Phi, psi and omega in degrees: 000121183259132179238139179252103181238146173242123180265120183236119179252162173296152183303317181299330182293326185267358186259003181213164182280348175217160180245166185239131177233136175237149181211145174250120180267113187274077190297340182263004186251354182287133179228330187264134175281143175281110182301131178300334184288351171298337181264027181289160180242169186222123180236107180251153170288086186209122181057228180251032176294310180274295185277112185098343177257283177282327193232130174237349181091154185294334184263009182289149174285344176285129181309131183214162175244102181055033178101342178276134178305124185296315183293320179293315179302314182294323178294319179289324176300318179294332182284346182057053179301124183273329182206144182231127182264138184196151006264003178190182011070177180305328181298331185302324185273007168239006185267127177248111195298331182292342176288345185248028176231168179085184181305134186298325183284356178249002181280137179289152177281167185217133174267124180277095186287341181278326191230083170083000180067023181290140175266129180244153183262005178062022178289343174251107182228209186302311182297316183294321179290310185291328174294322177297317179300317178298316182295324179280343183075031182243163178279152179263136174239105181267129173263117185274151181277106175255325186298313182239005181260198181222163176301317181299317182298313181291321178299318179292326178296317178299317179298316181300318185279323195238355182271131183269332191277198188274026178298156184306315182286330175294321176296320179297319178299317180295323176297332179269013169100003180240107183283311184275138177293152175273167170264128174236115185276310187249141174231117173272122181267086185086166180220132178045056181300338178283349184226247185296344179274011176141354181050047183271156167282151182299324180296319180292313180298323180303318178291319177300315179303312183301322180293311181296316183299327180298323186262001175267093193276151168270124176261161179308136178076006176215120178245123182276133167269107187270127185245123178275147176293116184259201192278161167262121172049256193260016182275080184286336177296323179300314180297319179300315181294319180298315181293326180288323193252336180264320180059221188272016169286347176250143174268341181207156178231127186277164174214134177245131180212119178248142173276094182241133187244352187262179174207176181055039174085354180241135179255355181091161182282147177289338188233347181244102183206160181270169174300322178299316177302316183300309183295321179296323177298318178299320179293319178296320178300311184289342179296344177301333180294317178296321178297314179300315181301318183290321176293320180293325177300318178295315181295323183297326182294324179269335188221067183297336180274001174058046177280338177259121183276154170263125183246108179274075193272008164213123177202164177133184180276155179219105180250176174296149176297148179297138179304137178088355179268170186289125177301137180089357181263355172053039177275122179223150175289173190219107187257183176299330176301319179295323177298321178296318177300318180298312182296314181297319181294315179298322177298320177296314180300321178302317184294340182242031184290349174293334179244323181277117183245354175202147172214148183224107180290145181255120349228183194286321182221129166066008181225129178050225186275073190276161174284326193220144171240140178228165171226175185284350177274001178092010179271152180220145175222141176271133183273164174303327178295321175305314184295326176297312180299321180292319179294330185272004186306325184293346177286340183297120178068010171280159181275121181296137178241122179297149179225127172267124186234138175242111183218158179283165183233164175226143183253133172250110185262129183251213178227205184295335179274327185231099183292159178301141177226144178257131186240118172295143182288329184232137173238137178229160171211139182228148178207155178253126182276169184299331181276005177093349177278173184242151171240135186223130175249143177225124179240123176258110184285334186303140178277342187219002183241126169293143181246125175269112186249129179239118183244124183261115178267011177063231184270005178297139181273104179232146184227339186213142178222114179223156180184215181224160180232142175239121179205179181207160177297316178234145182291345177269000179294154181207166174265136172228182187295330179272341182223071188282351185245021180300316179237113180207148182295145175229157180300145177230121180232026184271005179276136178247134183241128177204124175052049176076011181240133175252124178246131183222132169264112188259116179301158177301152177043057182221158179233125179239135172238123183247143167257124188242125181236000000 
């Protein structure tokens, strides 16, 4: 796929070996906490995300904990995953939950018609998912089947999972070995109702949502946060109709946005791309902010008090599948470019944390922009995106602090398929933690220029800034099973603090997270 891009930088940018960025950190203006659920994950029955990724079964030769891959479980535990979405995605609207309960050897098999026609044995079902959430200490986000299911089916599933008393489904759960009800925080009522979830019109889905939401009951000790199937990318009419017709029967409205750069059936390689491709990708990634603003403007008119949250429950990069892998399984490598997309996207979510209360990157293992890659030989590798999420952990539940930044820009000019986009060279995000210290991220998008960044914290009393840096020799570098440490965080002590000002020389194509005290 050939792309014709012209990269145009400001004159000052091209006249020196480094560029200068200044920022004012408004330490007295932060009020909203960054919801930990912005760091949510997504596990769909797609490719080897579940089978071979999260789950290998109790009898596998691969080390496991009650069937869960031990290495994957420990990596996710370290990541402090706050919420996990399951079973889809498109798969959710063909999933019938009763096929995934009871003795494993008696569960019927299932052909995954959405993703490669793979046959699954349903050995990973409701018990396996919710038990995993308990073990990880994270909240469960269940996507309910609206497309091919029924109101009764979803209502019974809620009863099975969350009802404590002697109701029929609670009795069935106990017969299957689980006496105590689970906690289920989030319920998605359908997925992508405009597409694989039924190809519905927004007006029709709004009525369907109201019906389903009525019968999805809250049982004692469990309150459901009900999420309506929201828009894809730029479909602002969908959001308008949902806000007009659903109103406060929903606690959240979803949004899906993927950083996709290709056309004519090709999305481009995850690891083989030009500098022009890279800069255009950064622009496409950052365009999510404009999309979020427009959806939020619509929501604000109907809901100025922001009682309905925006849930970006699918986001991330989407490249061509790796050569030689199973078609339809969406297995892709994960380079330093993907890490940059993750950092820039999380910074955007922080800025809109007054409305965005959850986000779920797609997906957790072996699919799209995953945290982890595994193989059938029992090997595992952590991706650069995993390291970004791990470095950013301190932002969870910290108070967001606005930052005014002055930085140079670079333009990636496209054609009729890919419009021109302007990319700021530096992105930052700041937050105040419960102990009074600050966490600060700095991302330098430039491929070849060191950035001198000066951040003014005003009258805040700060004395030390230390942290870690994630970078690579080439932005196309990645970790694989034979070379798992090509991209990994290293200590960073290059920040200088004096009179409320933090000065940092940020290498090209790098992400730095500092703890400032």
